[in-house]
C-alpha positions in Angstrom: 0.0 0.0 0.0 1.6 3.3 -1.1 1.3 6.5 0.8 2.5 9.7 -0.8 3.3 11.9 2.1 3.5 15.7 1.7 5.9 17.0 4.3 7.5 20.3 5.1 6.7 23.5 7.1 3.0 24.5 7.3 2.1 27.6 5.2 4.3 26.4 2.3 1.6 25.7 -0.2 1.0 22.1 0.9 -2.8 22.2 0.7 -2.7 23.5 -2.8 -0.2 20.8 -3.7 -2.4 18.2 -2.0 -5.4 19.1 -4.1 -3.4 18.9 -7.3 -2.0 15.5 -6.3 -5.5 14.3 -5.7 -6.2 14.9 -9.4 -3.5 12.4 -10.4 -4.8 9.1 -11.9 -4.9 6.5 -9.1 -4.4 9.0 -6.3 -6.7 10.0 -3.4 -5.9 13.1 -1.4 -7.3 13.2 2.2 -5.7 16.3 3.6 -3.9 16.3 6.9 -4.8 12.9 8.2 -3.1 13.4 11.5 -6.0 15.7 12.5 -8.8 13.3 11.5 -9.4 12.2 15.1 -9.7 15.8 16.4 -11.3 17.6 13.5 -13.4 14.8 12.1 -14.4 12.2 14.6 -14.4 14.3 17.8 -15.4 17.8 16.6 -17.3 16.9 13.4 -15.9 19.7 11.3 -16.7 19.9 7.6 -15.0 17.8 5.0 -13.7 19.4 1.9 -16.7 18.0 0.1 -18.8 20.5 2.2 -20.5 18.0 4.4 -19.9 17.6 8.1 -17.7 14.6 8.9 -20.5 12.5 10.2 -22.6 13.2 7.1 -19.9 12.5 4.6 -20.5 9.2 2.8 -16.9 8.7 2.0 -15.6 9.0 5.6 -18.6 6.9 6.9 -17.6 4.1 4.6 -13.9 4.4 5.5 -14.7 4.2 9.2 -16.9 1.2 8.6 -14.2 -0.7 6.7 -11.3 0.3 8.9 -12.9 -0.1 12.4 -16.5 -1.2 12.0 -17.6 2.4 12.4 -16.2 5.5 14.1 -18.5 5.0 17.1 -16.6 1.8 17.9 -13.5 3.8 18.8 -12.6 5.7 21.9 -11.3 8.9 20.4 -9.9 10.2 23.7 -7.7 7.0 24.0 -6.6 7.4 20.4 -5.6 11.1 20.8 -3.7 10.1 24.0 -1.9 7.4 22.1 -1.1 9.9 19.4 0.4 12.3 21.9 2.5 9.5 23.3 3.9 8.4 20.0 3.5 10.9 17.2 5.7 13.8 18.3 9.1 15.2 17.5 10.3 14.6 21.0 9.6 10.9 20.5 12.0 10.5 17.4 14.7 8.7 19.4 12.2 6.1 20.5 10.6 5.9 17.0 14.1 5.1 15.6 14.9 2.7 18.4 11.7 1.4 20.0 13.6 -1.3 21.9 14.6 1.4 24.3 11.2 1.2 25.9 8.8 -1.8 26.0 5.8 0.5 26.7 6.6 2.7 23.7 7.1 -0.3 21.5 3.6 -1.5 22.3 2.2 2.0 21.8 4.0 2.3 18.4 2.7 -1.0 17.3 -0.9 0.0 18.2 -0.6 3.3 16.5 0.9 1.8 13.4 -1.8 -0.7 13.1 -4.5 2.0 13.6 -3.0 4.0 10.7 -2.4 1.0 8.4 -6.1 0.0 8.7 -7.1 3.6 8.0 -4.9 4.0 4.9 -6.0 0.6 3.6 -9.7 1.6 4.0 -9.1 4.9 2.2 -7.5 3.1 -0.7 -10.3 0.5 -0.8 -13.2 3.1 -0.7 -11.6 5.4 -3.2 -10.2 2.7 -5.5 -6.9 4.6 -5.5 -3.5 2.9 -5.5 -1.8 5.9 -3.8 -3.1 7.7 -0.7 -2.0 11.3 -0.5 -1.5 12.5 3.1 -0.4 16.2 3.6 0.0 16.0 7.3 3.6 17.4 7.0 4.7 16.3 10.4 8.2 14.7 10.3 7.4 12.4 13.3 4.5 10.8 11.3 6.8 10.3 8.3 9.3 8.5 10.5 6.6 6.2 11.8 5.2 5.4 8.3 8.7 4.7 7.1 8.9 1.8 9.5 5.4 0.5 9.0 5.7 -3.0 7.5 2.7 -2.7 5.2 3.2 0.9 4.0 5.3 1.9 1.0 6.2 5.4 1.8 7.1 8.1 -0.8 7.7 11.7 0.2 7.1 15.1 -1.5 9.1 17.6 0.5 7.6 21.0 -0.1 9.5 24.2 0.7 8.9 27.9 0.6 11.1 30.8 1.3 11.2 31.0 5.1 10.5 34.7 5.1 7.3 34.0 3.2 6.4 31.3 5.7 7.1 33.6 8.7 5.0 36.4 7.1 2.1 33.9 6.5 2.2 32.8 10.2 2.1 36.4 11.3 -1.2 37.1 9.5 -4.8 36.8 10.7 -6.3 34.2 8.4 -10.1 33.6 8.7 -11.3 30.0 8.1 -14.6 28.9 6.5 -17.5 28.3 8.9 -17.6 24.8 10.4 -13.9 24.0 9.8 -12.4 25.2 13.1 -13.2 26.2 16.7 -11.5 29.6 16.7 -12.6 30.6 13.2 -9.0 31.5 12.2 -5.6 29.9 11.7 -3.0 30.0 14.5 -0.3 32.7 14.5 3.3 32.2 15.4 6.3 34.5 16.1 8.9 35.0 13.4 11.7 33.6 15.7 9.7 30.4 16.4 8.7 30.0 12.7 12.4 30.3 11.6 13.5 27.8 14.1 10.8 25.3 13.1 11.6 25.9 9.4 15.1 24.7 10.0 14.3 21.7 12.3 11.4 20.4 10.2 13.3 20.5 6.9 16.4 19.0 8.5 14.5 16.1 9.9 12.8 15.4 6.6 16.1 15.5 4.7 17.6 13.1 7.3 14.8 10.6 6.6 15.4 10.8 2.9 19.1 9.9 3.6 17.8 6.8 5.3 16.4 5.6 1.9 12.9 6.9 1.7 12.1 8.1 -1.9 11.7 11.8 -2.0 11.1 14.7 -4.4 11.9 18.2 -3.3 9.5 20.8 -4.6 9.7 24.6 -3.9 6.4 26.4 -3.8 7.7 29.1 -6.0 8.7 26.7 -8.7 5.4 24.8 -8.4 3.4 27.9 -9.1 5.7 29.2 -11.9 5.9 25.9 -13.8 3.4 23.4 -12.4 3.6 20.9 -15.2 7.4 20.4 -14.7 7.2 20.1 -10.9 4.1 17.9 -10.9 5.8 15.7 -13.6 8.7 15.1 -11.2 6.3 14.0 -8.5 4.3 11.8 -10.9 7.5 9.9 -11.6 7.7 9.1 -7.9 4.6 6.9 -8.1 4.5 5.9 -11.8 5.6 2.4 -10.9 2.5 2.0 -8.7 -0.1 3.6 -11.0 1.4 2.6 -14.3 0.6 6.1 -15.6 3.1 8.0 -17.7 1.3 11.4 -17.9 -1.4 12.0 -15.3 -1.5 15.7 -15.8 -4.4 16.1 -18.2 -6.2 18.1 -15.4 -3.7 20.9 -15.7 -4.4 23.7 -18.2 -1.5 26.2 -18.1 -1.6 27.7 -14.6 -5.1 26.5 -13.8 -6.8 23.4 -12.7 -10.3 22.5 -11.7 -10.9 21.2 -8.2 -13.4 18.5 -9.0 -13.8 17.2 -5.5 -11.9 16.2 -2.4 -12.4 14.7 0.9 -9.6 16.4 2.7 -10.4 16.1 6.3 -8.1 19.0 7.5 -5.8 21.5 6.0 -5.6 25.1 4.6 -8.8 27.0 3.7 -8.3 26.4 0.0 -9.3 22.8 0.5 -12.9 24.0 0.7 -12.9 25.6 -2.7 -14.3 24.0 -5.8 -14.2 24.8 -9.5 -11.3 26.5 -11.3 -8.2 27.4 -9.2 -5.6 29.6 -10.8 -2.0 29.3 -9.6 -0.4 32.6 -8.7 2.8 33.4 -6.8 2.1 34.9 -3.4 5.1 37.0 -2.4 3.4 39.8 -0.5 6.0 39.3 2.2 8.5 41.1 0.0 6.4 44.3 0.2 4.6 44.0 3.4 6.8 42.1 5.9 8.9 44.4 8.1 12.5 44.5 6.8 13.9 43.9 10.3 11.9 40.7 10.6 12.9 39.6 7.1 16.6 40.0 8.1 16.1 38.1 11.4 14.4 35.2 9.7 17.1 35.2 6.9 19.8 35.1 9.6 18.2 32.3 11.6 17.6 30.1 8.6 21.0 30.4 7.0 22.7 28.3 5.7 19.8 25.8 5.1 18.0 28.5 3.3 20.8 29.0 0.8 21.1 25.3 0.3 17.6 25.4 -1.3 18.6 28.4 -3.3 16.7 31.0 -1.2 18.9 34.1 -1.4 
């Protein structure tokens, strides 16, 4: 079972990429699956199809096939298990679970829970590749060791100054998709630090042999066919499809439908979506903050050709 995992720093264009990958032949995008338990099962937020989670036929069938129905699960226990296992601080144990018998049991339970979920998504959608845009490095490390999962990664990057600017903004969310009604905000210093650590951890996993394609948001928007073509090659052996990009027309594609359970607000859009480069940060972000972020993210920033 193949999982195409979109990883990287949030606010880097991952939701947009997730929607496009969902248009690939034999692929099914589900958004940020890590948050399914909280946003879907527990809080009943809206799916990208527009329906609330408990009214979405797709997710109802997934829950039935994976677990005999969502009501059969104790969501509080699952979220507690998730906190014990799926976190950056747990990476040493994820890499060496023999260090703790208790963690080894938790990891096995969590891996089984996820494997059943991905398998049910593939079965219900008929897809050969499940696209998960959770982005968290810790989940990528867990999936890389799951016996029944064939993990491939799309490492999405964006200029860290653009990421920091995005985290500084007040971004309203569509009704029924959040508790606060807006996306979280984060300081420039914390964003810069996370940009470095997240991208470093992902690169380290790729060096351990997990197939990866690195895509910069800026390149994706400027030349989507070229960048998506490189990603398509990553799963061509699974889908048997040489050119799955018929949905792309210049810099526009039509969002024909998605069941992304969590992610950026663009997941709720339908119809034509035009790709356009968002670099408002160059004009609107305070120069002092730009310089601070640039300093804190060097030299990793320059390694990815962000000058």
